C-alpha positions as CSV (number, residue, x, y, z in Angstrom):
1,M,-31.8,1.6,74.5
2,R,-34.5,4.1,73.5
3,T,-33.1,7.6,72.8
4,A,-34.9,10.8,72.1
5,I,-33.1,13.4,70.0
6,I,-34.5,16.9,70.4
7,G,-33.7,19.2,67.5
8,G,-33.4,18.3,63.8
9,G,-30.5,20.6,62.8
10,I,-27.2,19.1,61.6
11,A,-26.1,18.1,65.1
12,G,-29.4,16.2,65.8
13,L,-29.3,14.6,62.3
14,A,-25.7,13.5,62.8
15,A,-26.7,11.9,66.1
16,A,-29.7,10.1,64.5
17,F,-27.6,8.8,61.7
18,E,-25.1,7.4,64.2
19,L,-27.9,5.7,66.1
20,E,-29.4,4.3,62.8
21,K,-26.0,2.9,61.9
22,A,-25.7,1.2,65.3
23,R,-29.2,-0.2,64.9
24,A,-28.5,-1.6,61.4
25,A,-25.3,-3.2,62.8
26,G,-27.4,-5.1,65.4
27,A,-27.2,-2.9,68.4
28,R,-30.3,-2.8,70.6
29,V,-31.2,0.8,69.7
30,E,-34.3,2.7,69.1
31,Y,-34.6,6.5,68.5
32,T,-37.0,9.3,67.9
33,L,-36.0,12.6,66.4
34,Y,-38.2,15.5,67.4
35,E,-38.1,18.7,65.3
36,A,-40.3,21.7,66.1
37,G,-40.2,23.0,62.6
38,E,-41.6,21.6,59.4
39,R,-38.2,20.7,57.9
40,L,-35.0,19.1,58.9
41,G,-31.6,20.8,58.7
42,G,-31.9,23.9,60.8
43,V,-29.9,26.7,59.2
44,L,-28.7,24.4,56.4
45,N,-31.1,25.2,53.6
46,S,-30.4,25.6,49.8
47,E,-32.5,26.5,46.9
48,M,-31.9,26.2,43.1
49,V,-33.0,29.2,41.1
50,D,-32.5,29.2,37.3
51,G,-29.6,26.8,37.7
52,A,-27.9,28.8,40.5
53,V,-27.4,27.4,44.0
54,L,-28.6,29.9,46.7
55,E,-27.7,29.2,50.3
56,R,-30.0,30.6,52.9
57,G,-27.6,29.7,55.7
58,P,-24.0,28.5,55.7
59,D,-22.5,28.0,52.2
60,S,-19.6,25.7,53.2
61,F,-17.5,24.3,55.9
62,L,-13.8,24.6,56.9
63,T,-11.8,21.9,55.0
64,E,-9.3,21.5,57.8
65,K,-11.9,20.1,60.1
66,P,-12.6,16.6,58.8
67,A,-15.9,15.6,60.3
68,A,-18.2,17.1,57.6
69,A,-16.3,15.8,54.6
70,E,-15.9,12.4,56.2
71,L,-19.7,12.2,56.8
72,C,-20.4,13.3,53.2
73,R,-18.2,10.5,51.8
74,E,-19.9,8.0,54.1
75,L,-23.2,9.1,52.7
76,G,-22.0,8.7,49.1
77,L,-21.6,12.4,48.5
78,G,-17.8,12.3,48.0
79,A,-18.1,13.2,44.3
80,E,-20.3,16.2,45.1
81,L,-17.7,17.9,47.3
82,I,-16.0,20.9,45.7
83,P,-13.3,23.1,47.1
84,S,-13.3,26.9,47.2
85,N,-11.7,28.6,44.2
86,D,-8.7,29.6,46.2
87,A,-6.7,30.7,43.1
88,A,-9.1,33.7,43.0
89,R,-9.3,34.1,46.7
90,K,-9.0,37.8,47.6
91,T,-10.9,39.6,50.3
92,Y,-11.4,43.4,50.8
93,I,-12.2,45.6,53.8
94,V,-14.4,48.6,53.3
95,V,-12.5,51.8,54.5
96,K,-14.4,55.1,54.0
97,N,-16.4,53.6,51.1
98,R,-13.3,52.2,49.4
99,L,-12.3,48.6,49.0
100,V,-8.9,47.9,50.4
101,A,-7.5,44.4,49.8
102,L,-6.2,42.4,52.8
103,P,-2.4,42.4,52.4
104,D,-0.6,39.3,51.2
105,G,0.9,37.2,54.0
106,L,-1.9,38.0,56.5
107,M,-2.6,34.8,58.3
108,F,-6.0,35.5,59.9
109,L,-5.1,38.5,62.0
110,V,-1.3,38.3,62.0
111,P,1.0,39.9,59.4
112,T,3.8,37.6,58.2
113,K,5.2,39.5,55.2
114,L,7.0,42.8,55.6
115,I,6.6,44.5,52.2
116,P,2.8,43.9,51.7
117,T,2.2,45.0,55.3
118,A,4.3,48.2,54.9
119,T,2.6,49.1,51.6
120,T,-1.1,48.3,52.4
121,R,-3.5,51.2,52.6
122,L,-5.5,49.3,55.2
123,F,-3.5,50.6,58.2
124,S,-1.9,53.9,59.1
125,W,1.9,54.2,59.5
126,T,1.5,54.3,63.3
127,T,-0.1,50.9,63.2
128,K,2.5,49.5,60.7
129,L,5.2,50.6,63.1
130,R,3.5,48.9,66.0
131,M,3.2,45.7,63.8
132,G,6.9,45.8,63.3
133,L,7.6,46.3,67.0
134,E,5.3,43.4,67.8
135,L,8.2,41.0,67.1
136,L,9.5,42.1,70.5
137,H,6.4,41.3,72.4
138,P,7.1,39.3,75.6
139,P,5.4,36.0,76.3
140,R,2.2,36.0,78.4
141,P,2.0,33.3,81.1
142,S,-0.4,30.5,80.0
143,G,-2.3,30.7,83.3
144,E,-3.5,34.3,82.7
145,A,-7.3,34.9,82.8
146,D,-9.4,34.7,79.7
147,E,-9.9,38.0,77.8
148,A,-11.8,39.3,74.8
149,V,-10.3,38.9,71.3
150,A,-10.3,42.7,71.0
151,A,-8.0,43.0,74.1
152,L,-5.6,40.4,72.8
153,V,-5.4,42.0,69.3
154,Q,-5.1,45.5,70.6
155,R,-2.3,44.6,73.0
156,H,-0.3,43.3,70.1
157,F,-1.3,45.5,67.1
158,G,-3.4,48.4,68.3
159,A,-7.0,49.6,68.1
160,E,-7.0,50.1,64.3
161,V,-6.4,46.4,63.7
162,V,-9.3,45.6,66.0
163,D,-11.5,48.0,64.1
164,R,-10.5,47.2,60.5
165,L,-9.6,43.6,60.8
166,A,-10.5,41.6,63.9
167,D,-14.0,43.0,64.3
168,P,-15.2,42.6,60.7
169,L,-13.6,39.1,60.4
170,L,-15.3,37.9,63.6
171,S,-18.6,39.5,62.6
172,G,-18.4,37.6,59.4
173,I,-17.6,34.2,61.0
174,F,-19.5,34.4,64.4
175,G,-21.9,37.3,63.9
176,G,-20.3,38.5,67.1
177,D,-18.4,41.4,68.7
178,A,-14.6,41.2,69.1
179,A,-15.0,43.1,72.4
180,Q,-17.1,40.3,73.8
181,L,-15.8,37.0,72.2
182,S,-13.4,34.8,74.2
183,A,-9.8,34.8,72.9
184,R,-9.3,31.3,74.4
185,M,-12.3,29.8,72.7
186,V,-12.3,31.8,69.4
187,L,-8.5,32.1,68.8
188,P,-6.9,29.3,70.9
189,R,-3.9,29.1,68.6
190,L,-3.0,32.7,69.0
191,V,-3.3,32.4,72.8
192,E,-0.9,29.4,72.7
193,M,1.5,31.3,70.4
194,E,1.5,34.3,72.7
195,S,2.3,32.0,75.6
196,E,5.2,30.3,73.8
197,Y,6.6,33.0,71.6
198,G,5.3,36.3,72.9
199,S,5.1,37.7,69.4
200,L,2.1,36.4,67.4
201,T,4.1,37.2,64.3
202,R,7.0,35.0,65.3
203,G,4.5,32.3,66.4
204,M,2.7,32.4,63.1
205,L,5.9,32.3,61.1
206,A,7.0,29.2,63.0
207,A,3.7,27.6,62.3
208,H,4.0,28.5,58.6
209,R,7.4,26.8,58.4
210,K,5.9,23.6,59.8
211,M,3.1,23.8,57.3
212,R,5.5,24.2,54.4
213,A,7.6,21.2,55.6
214,R,4.4,19.1,55.7
215,A,3.4,20.3,52.2
216,A,6.9,19.4,50.9
217,A,6.6,15.9,52.4
218,R,3.3,15.4,50.7
219,K,4.7,16.7,47.4
220,N,7.6,14.2,47.7
221,G,5.1,11.4,47.9
222,A,4.8,10.8,51.6
223,A,1.1,11.2,51.5
224,R,0.4,10.1,47.9
225,P,-0.7,6.4,47.7
226,A,0.4,4.4,44.7
227,N,-2.2,3.6,42.0
228,A,-2.8,0.3,40.3
229,A,-0.1,1.1,37.8
230,G,2.5,1.7,40.5
231,G,2.6,5.5,40.1
232,A,1.7,8.1,42.7
233,Q,-1.9,9.3,42.6
234,P,-2.3,13.1,42.4
235,V,-3.5,14.7,45.6
236,A,-6.9,16.3,45.1
237,P,-6.9,20.1,45.4
238,R,-7.9,21.4,48.9
239,G,-9.5,24.8,49.3
240,V,-9.8,26.6,52.6
241,F,-13.6,25.9,52.3
242,T,-15.5,22.9,51.0
243,T,-19.1,22.8,49.8
244,L,-21.5,20.5,48.0
245,R,-22.2,20.9,44.3
246,G,-26.0,21.1,44.8
247,G,-25.9,23.1,48.0
248,M,-25.6,22.2,51.7
249,K,-29.1,20.9,51.7
250,Q,-27.7,17.8,49.9
251,L,-26.1,16.8,53.2
252,V,-29.5,17.2,55.0
253,D,-31.4,15.2,52.4
254,A,-28.8,12.4,52.4
255,L,-28.9,12.1,56.1
256,A,-32.7,12.2,56.2
257,A,-32.8,9.4,53.6
258,R,-30.8,7.1,55.8
259,L,-33.1,7.5,58.8
260,N,-36.2,5.4,59.6
261,P,-39.1,7.7,58.5
262,A,-41.2,6.5,61.4
263,A,-38.6,7.8,63.8
264,V,-38.7,11.4,62.6
265,R,-41.4,13.7,64.0
266,L,-41.6,17.0,62.3
267,A,-43.6,20.1,63.5
268,L,-43.7,18.5,67.0
269,P,-41.9,20.7,69.6
270,V,-40.9,19.0,72.8
271,S,-42.6,20.9,75.6
272,G,-41.3,19.0,78.7
273,L,-38.5,16.9,80.0
274,E,-38.6,15.0,83.2
275,K,-36.0,12.9,84.9
276,V,-37.6,9.7,86.2
277,A,-36.2,6.4,87.5
278,H,-34.0,4.7,85.0
279,G,-34.7,7.3,82.2
280,W,-36.5,10.3,80.9
281,M,-40.1,11.3,80.1
282,V,-40.4,13.4,77.0
283,T,-43.6,15.4,76.4
284,A,-44.4,16.5,72.9
285,G,-47.9,17.5,71.8
286,W,-50.4,15.6,74.0
287,N,-48.1,12.6,74.5
288,A,-45.4,11.7,77.0
289,E,-43.0,8.9,76.2
290,F,-40.3,7.1,78.2
291,Y,-36.8,7.0,76.9
292,D,-33.6,5.6,78.4
293,A,-31.6,8.6,77.2
294,V,-32.0,12.0,75.6
295,I,-29.7,14.0,73.3
296,V,-30.7,17.7,73.4
297,A,-29.5,19.2,70.1
298,S,-31.5,22.4,70.2
299,P,-30.0,25.8,70.8
300,A,-28.7,26.3,74.3
301,W,-31.3,28.8,75.2
302,A,-34.1,26.3,74.2
303,A,-32.2,23.5,76.0
304,G,-32.1,25.7,79.1
305,V,-35.9,26.1,79.1
306,L,-36.4,22.3,78.9
307,L,-33.7,21.4,81.4
308,G,-34.4,24.2,83.9
309,P,-37.1,22.2,85.8
310,V,-34.8,19.2,85.9
311,D,-31.7,21.1,87.1
312,A,-32.1,24.8,87.8
313,A,-28.4,25.5,87.8
314,L,-27.9,23.7,84.4
315,G,-30.9,25.6,82.9
316,E,-29.4,28.9,84.1
317,E,-26.0,28.1,82.6
318,L,-27.5,27.1,79.3
319,G,-29.7,30.1,79.2
320,G,-26.7,32.3,79.9
321,I,-25.0,31.5,76.6
322,P,-25.6,34.6,74.4
323,Y,-26.8,34.2,70.8
324,S,-26.8,36.5,67.8
325,S,-29.2,36.6,64.8
326,S,-28.3,37.0,61.2
327,I,-29.9,37.8,57.8
328,T,-28.7,36.7,54.4
329,V,-29.8,38.5,51.2
330,N,-29.1,36.8,47.9
331,L,-29.2,38.8,44.7
332,I,-28.9,37.3,41.2
333,Y,-27.7,39.4,38.2
334,D,-26.9,39.0,34.6
335,E,-23.1,39.3,34.8
336,T,-22.8,40.7,31.3
337,K,-25.0,43.7,32.3
338,L,-23.7,44.1,35.8
339,G,-20.3,45.5,35.1
340,R,-16.9,44.4,36.4
341,L,-16.9,43.4,40.0
342,P,-13.5,43.6,41.9
343,D,-11.4,40.4,41.8
344,G,-11.8,38.0,44.6
345,F,-14.5,36.5,46.9
346,G,-16.0,39.7,48.3
347,F,-15.6,42.2,51.2
348,L,-16.0,42.7,54.9
349,V,-17.5,45.9,56.4
350,P,-16.2,47.2,59.8
351,A,-18.9,48.4,62.2
352,S,-17.2,51.9,62.2
353,E,-18.5,52.3,58.6
354,G,-22.0,52.6,60.0
355,R,-23.6,50.2,57.5
356,A,-26.2,47.5,57.7
357,M,-24.1,45.0,55.8
358,L,-21.5,43.0,57.6
359,A,-20.1,41.4,54.5
360,C,-20.8,40.5,50.9
361,T,-19.7,37.3,49.0
362,F,-19.3,37.1,45.2
363,V,-20.7,33.5,45.3
364,H,-20.1,32.7,41.6
365,R,-16.4,33.3,42.2
366,K,-16.0,31.5,45.5
367,F,-17.3,28.1,44.3
368,L,-17.1,27.3,40.6
369,G,-19.8,25.2,38.9
370,R,-22.7,26.3,41.1
371,T,-24.0,29.1,38.9
372,P,-24.7,29.2,35.2
373,P,-22.3,31.0,32.9
374,E,-22.8,34.8,32.8
375,T,-24.7,34.7,36.1
376,A,-23.5,36.7,39.2
377,V,-24.7,35.9,42.7
378,L,-24.0,38.4,45.4
379,R,-24.7,37.3,49.0
380,A,-24.9,40.0,51.7
381,F,-24.9,39.4,55.4
382,L,-26.6,41.6,57.9
383,G,-27.6,41.6,61.6
384,G,-25.1,40.3,64.2
385,M,-24.9,41.3,67.8
386,K,-24.8,45.0,67.0
387,N,-27.8,45.3,64.7
388,E,-30.6,42.9,65.7
389,A,-33.2,45.5,64.9
390,L,-32.8,44.8,61.2
391,L,-34.8,41.5,61.7
392,A,-38.0,43.6,62.0
393,E,-37.5,45.2,58.6
394,S,-39.4,43.9,55.5
395,D,-37.8,41.9,52.8
396,E,-38.2,44.9,50.4
397,S,-36.5,47.2,52.8
398,L,-33.6,44.9,53.4
399,V,-33.1,44.3,49.7
400,A,-33.2,48.1,49.1
401,R,-30.6,48.7,51.8
402,V,-28.3,46.1,50.4
403,R,-28.6,47.4,46.8
404,R,-27.9,51.0,48.0
405,E,-24.9,50.0,50.0
406,L,-23.5,47.9,47.2
407,A,-23.8,50.8,44.8
408,E,-22.1,53.1,47.2
409,I,-19.2,50.7,48.0
410,L,-18.6,49.2,44.6
411,G,-18.8,52.5,42.7
412,E,-19.2,53.4,39.1
413,N,-17.5,50.3,37.6
414,V,-20.5,48.0,38.6
415,I,-23.1,50.1,36.8
416,G,-25.6,47.2,36.7
417,L,-26.3,47.5,40.4
418,G,-28.8,50.1,39.4
419,M,-30.8,47.4,37.6
420,E,-33.4,45.3,39.3
421,P,-31.9,41.9,40.3
422,E,-33.3,39.0,38.4
423,H,-34.1,37.3,41.7
424,T,-33.9,38.2,45.4
425,Q,-34.0,36.0,48.5
426,V,-34.1,37.1,52.1
427,S,-33.5,34.7,55.0
428,R,-33.7,35.5,58.7
429,W,-32.0,33.3,61.4
430,R,-33.1,34.4,64.9
431,R,-30.9,33.5,67.8
432,A,-29.0,31.0,65.7
433,M,-25.3,31.8,66.4
434,A,-23.9,31.0,69.8
435,Q,-21.5,33.5,71.1
436,Y,-18.4,32.3,72.9
437,A,-18.1,35.2,75.4
438,V,-15.2,35.6,77.8
439,G,-15.4,32.8,80.4
440,H,-17.2,30.4,77.9
441,R,-14.8,27.6,78.6
442,Q,-15.5,27.7,82.3
443,R,-19.2,27.9,81.6
444,V,-19.0,24.8,79.4
445,E,-17.0,23.0,82.2
446,R,-19.8,23.8,84.7
447,I,-22.4,22.6,82.2
448,A,-20.5,19.3,81.7
449,A,-20.4,18.8,85.4
450,R,-24.1,19.2,85.8
451,V,-24.8,16.9,82.8
452,A,-22.6,14.3,84.3
453,G,-25.0,14.1,87.3
454,L,-27.9,13.3,85.0
455,P,-27.5,9.8,83.6
456,G,-28.6,9.4,80.0
457,L,-28.4,13.1,79.1
458,R,-26.1,14.4,76.3
459,L,-25.9,17.9,74.7
460,A,-24.9,18.7,71.1
461,G,-24.8,21.7,68.9
462,N,-22.9,24.9,68.2
463,A,-23.0,26.3,71.8
464,Y,-20.3,24.2,73.4
465,D,-17.2,23.3,71.5
466,G,-17.2,24.8,68.0
467,I,-19.8,26.7,66.0
468,G,-19.0,25.2,62.6
469,I,-20.8,22.4,60.7
470,P,-18.0,19.9,61.3
471,D,-18.1,20.7,65.0
472,C,-21.8,20.1,65.2
473,I,-21.5,16.8,63.3
474,R,-18.6,15.7,65.5
475,L,-20.5,16.5,68.7
476,G,-23.8,14.9,67.5
477,R,-22.1,11.6,66.5
478,K,-20.0,11.6,69.7
479,A,-23.1,11.9,71.9
480,A,-24.8,9.0,70.0
481,R,-21.7,6.8,70.2
482,E,-21.4,7.4,73.9
483,L,-25.0,6.4,74.5
484,V,-24.7,3.3,72.3
485,A,-21.7,2.2,74.3
486,L,-23.5,3.0,77.6
487,G,-26.4,0.8,76.5
488,E,-24.2,-2.1,75.5
489,S,-22.2,-2.0,78.7
490,A,-25.4,-2.0,80.7
491,G,-26.8,-4.9,78.6
492,Q,-30.1,-3.1,78.2
493,L,-32.9,-4.6,76.1
494,V,-35.1,-2.6,73.7
495,R,-38.2,-1.5,75.6
């Protein structure tokens, strides 16, 4: 089976790796990976500057989703995986130019400890009272229509929690707007908890008890295999996030090294797709080639353009998935001259603060061993659904904005922010983050129904069933495995 993969981001690379594995194992598989840009990896791109790892795109992935770490180990990168420094994990919210720490016991958006919630300066007493009364919230029938995250959170905790917690958290993760994002897609566990328990607090406490029971079982040796001497092996520390010692580009480079170089075509955008008898014609440059199958791993808006002439309804559905853009600004400082940064990983900025920054990460704190001693790396995020106009500003203007806002927020203790950074790096990612708007699940179901009517077509990427790196890897590999199985069942020969 000959397969074309359109898009060389992490989803397309994962699909190509899976096809290469099948080919090496004896399956009758050929593949071509088309990438419009001059490099593979999409938003995964790292740079080493004076011994410090700078991430232009995502800096890590969620540890609880296994697909990324499993792939890294399969590629021989297991020793390069490092957990986030969760012993120092502390996050702040900017409230009227002051940093207010997220209260202890806050599990994503849900308070689970009484005293920290009662004493935090993050919320007013009116909101704190409402949080207490939330324990009485009645269950919501599971068949209710989808709603925005903001509506769900406001119904339980009030508008202030949306403004100071839900919106900045989701802006940092999705680059999106809590008033638009689908609760069923973005916070499915909370939707399930509401249906079962009514109160999100009671639901989260129940989940926390189950987690503690599992942790106790692991501690007692249930999940600790014996070593050669007969003793229990220590369980490796697990952070909330996992990254690669040399940057996320290590994963891209390792995948690319496993592929057949002749099968990778860079700087060659696909300009046309046509469904023909028994397969697909793929036009790129001046050439059109026949393939038995196609994996479209490009953004949904680009996939919609290609597939619109094949199936107008499918093209319209794909084109209807909204996307946001983002900007990352990395600043390197001499830590000894910078002054004392607040403890923790960094801070989030609510939209109501009227700032360009959405968030800032103290990179040298989040992951140890990726910056030299006495070096501080501050990574700011800008853009999102509410401020796309920032993409048009110059690098110099964006750096100046970030430095000014950092000085205003972090105050007099970090006196070194007035110095010129030792290095600056600005990266723009246009229409890179799919937004799971209200009704997204139904849209994805309609897309799947249209794809099912087009034999040999698969879609992969962050627009369908998870925006994270592990989700993209999972979907890319799944698409490839399905096509390999399809080819084997049909008994096709390599053309």
